[in-house]
C-alpha positions in Angstrom: 153.6 40.1 265.9 156.2 42.2 268.3 159.9 42.5 269.2 161.4 42.7 272.2 158.4 44.5 273.9 156.6 44.1 277.3 152.9 43.9 276.2 149.8 44.2 278.7 146.2 43.9 277.4 143.5 44.3 279.9 139.9 44.5 279.3 140.2 43.9 275.5 137.6 42.4 273.2 139.7 40.7 270.4 136.9 39.4 267.9 136.7 38.5 264.3 140.4 39.0 263.7 142.1 37.0 260.9 145.7 36.1 259.8 146.9 34.0 256.9 149.5 33.0 258.8 149.8 32.2 262.7 147.8 33.8 265.5 144.5 35.0 264.4 144.6 37.8 267.0 148.1 37.6 268.5 151.2 36.5 267.2 153.7 36.4 269.9 157.2 35.8 268.7 159.8 37.8 270.5 158.2 39.8 273.3 159.9 40.0 276.8 156.4 39.5 278.4 152.8 39.1 277.0 150.1 39.3 279.8 146.3 39.1 278.5 143.9 39.8 281.2 139.9 40.0 281.7 139.6 39.7 278.0 137.6 37.9 275.5 138.9 36.0 272.3 136.1 35.2 270.1 135.5 34.4 266.3 139.3 34.9 265.3 140.7 32.9 262.5 144.2 31.8 261.3 145.8 30.1 258.2 148.3 28.5 260.5 148.8 27.7 264.1 146.7 29.4 267.1 143.3 30.6 265.9 143.3 33.4 268.5 147.1 33.2 270.1 150.3 31.8 268.5 152.8 31.7 271.3 156.5 31.2 270.2 158.3 33.6 272.5 160.9 33.0 275.0 159.5 35.6 277.1 157.0 35.4 280.0 153.4 34.6 278.6 150.3 34.8 280.8 146.6 34.8 280.5 144.5 35.7 283.4 140.5 35.7 283.5 140.5 35.3 279.8 137.3 33.7 277.8 138.3 32.3 274.4 135.6 30.7 272.1 134.5 30.1 268.6 138.3 30.6 267.1 139.4 28.5 264.3 142.8 27.5 263.1 143.8 25.9 260.0 146.7 24.4 261.7 147.3 23.6 265.4 145.5 25.1 268.4 141.9 26.3 268.0 142.3 29.1 270.3 146.0 28.8 271.4 149.2 27.1 270.0 152.6 27.3 272.3 155.7 25.8 272.0 156.9 27.9 275.1 155.8 27.7 278.8 152.9 29.8 279.7 150.5 30.2 282.4 146.7 30.3 281.9 144.7 31.3 285.3 141.0 31.4 286.0 140.1 31.3 282.3 137.5 29.5 280.2 138.0 28.0 276.8 135.2 26.6 274.3 132.3 28.6 276.2 131.3 32.0 275.8 131.2 34.5 278.9 127.5 32.9 279.9 129.2 29.4 280.2 127.3 28.1 276.8 129.2 25.7 274.5 131.1 27.5 271.7 134.0 25.4 270.6 137.5 26.4 269.2 138.5 24.2 266.4 141.8 23.5 264.4 142.5 21.2 261.6 141.8 18.0 263.7 138.4 19.1 265.2 137.3 20.2 268.6 140.7 21.8 270.3 141.3 24.7 272.6 145.1 24.5 273.4 147.8 22.8 271.2 151.1 22.3 273.5 154.2 21.4 271.4 156.6 20.3 273.9 156.0 23.2 276.5 154.8 23.4 280.0 151.6 25.0 280.4 150.3 25.9 283.9 146.3 25.9 284.3 145.9 27.7 287.6 142.3 27.9 289.0 142.9 30.2 291.7 139.6 32.2 292.5 137.1 30.2 290.5 136.7 26.9 288.3 138.5 26.9 284.9 137.1 25.3 281.8 138.4 23.4 278.9 135.6 22.5 276.7 137.0 21.6 273.2 140.1 19.7 274.5 143.8 19.7 274.4 146.3 18.4 272.3 150.3 17.9 271.9 153.1 16.2 273.8 153.9 18.7 276.3 152.9 19.1 280.2 149.9 20.5 282.1 150.3 21.6 285.5 147.0 21.9 287.1 147.3 24.2 290.2 145.2 26.4 292.5 142.3 25.1 294.8 139.5 25.4 292.3 138.5 22.9 289.8 139.5 22.3 286.0 136.5 21.2 284.3 137.7 19.2 281.1 135.7 18.2 277.9 136.2 18.1 274.3 138.8 16.0 272.4 141.7 15.3 274.4 143.0 11.9 273.1 145.6 13.8 270.9 147.4 14.9 274.1 150.1 12.3 274.8 152.0 14.5 277.3 151.6 14.4 281.0 148.7 16.2 283.4 150.1 16.8 286.8 147.1 17.5 289.2 148.9 19.2 291.9 146.1 21.2 293.7 142.3 21.1 293.2 140.4 18.7 291.2 139.7 17.8 287.5 136.3 16.8 286.4 135.9 15.3 282.9 132.6 15.1 281.2 131.3 14.6 277.7 129.1 17.1 275.9 129.0 14.5 273.1 129.8 10.8 272.6 132.8 11.7 270.7 134.6 13.5 273.5 137.7 11.9 274.7 140.2 11.8 277.8 143.9 12.2 277.4 146.4 9.6 276.1 149.1 10.5 278.3 149.8 10.0 282.1 147.8 11.6 284.8 149.6 12.2 288.1 146.9 13.0 290.9 148.8 14.6 293.9 147.4 13.8 297.7 144.2 15.5 298.2 143.3 16.0 294.7 140.6 14.1 292.8 140.2 13.3 288.9 136.5 12.1 288.1 135.8 10.8 284.7 132.1 10.9 283.9 131.4 9.3 280.4 127.7 8.7 280.1 127.6 9.3 276.4 130.5 7.1 274.9 133.4 4.9 275.7 136.6 6.3 276.4 140.1 5.3 276.4 142.7 6.9 279.0 146.4 6.7 279.2 148.1 5.8 282.6 147.3 7.2 286.2 149.7 7.7 289.2 150.3 9.5 292.2 148.6 9.4 295.8 145.5 11.3 294.9 141.9 9.6 294.0 140.7 8.6 290.7 136.8 8.2 290.3 135.2 6.5 287.3 131.6 7.6 287.0 129.2 7.2 284.0 127.6 4.3 282.4 130.0 3.8 279.5 133.3 1.8 279.6 136.8 3.1 280.2 139.9 1.4 278.7 143.3 1.9 280.0 145.7 2.1 277.1 
């Protein structure tokens, strides 16, 4: 917990922390700003929302070059729960520092980030970003930055909007149960969303915008 503080965590290794409530490693409730950079969040657990981070602060919240994996929430948000806007840059979820699968989980199964009516900016500025366990909730995700977002995991519980403003989004399956989002995907001109489902059939919400949609993989896709 915190109160009207400016918090800057750099090169932190937050591992195997636990909370009976929200936020296994960080419960960001009242800070003026929270910045977590060049850090690892691994093996944290919460009895509430946010296996690693619970963000309900009206302040500025930013994650930069963070690796979050193997975190568990008994509520929503295997790694992160947020009901306030936040920015996540050049970060990886659901994989370890070597890129090996290491899923985050919440009460609904695989999940990296639960967005509760907020806007989350996923910026891939200097390297590709990874969401390997999936997103959920009803907020907005803005994909920015020239590098790609690699998306996998359980995403059908995300009913909000995905706005691909720069770069590309590549969806693939690590197992047949992996799903694409149920909300709208808006693809800006110059960007491409590629859906590769070789392992199982998927459903997807709507698509809009002047960008490019590529359906790859041998299994079916149903638009809902």
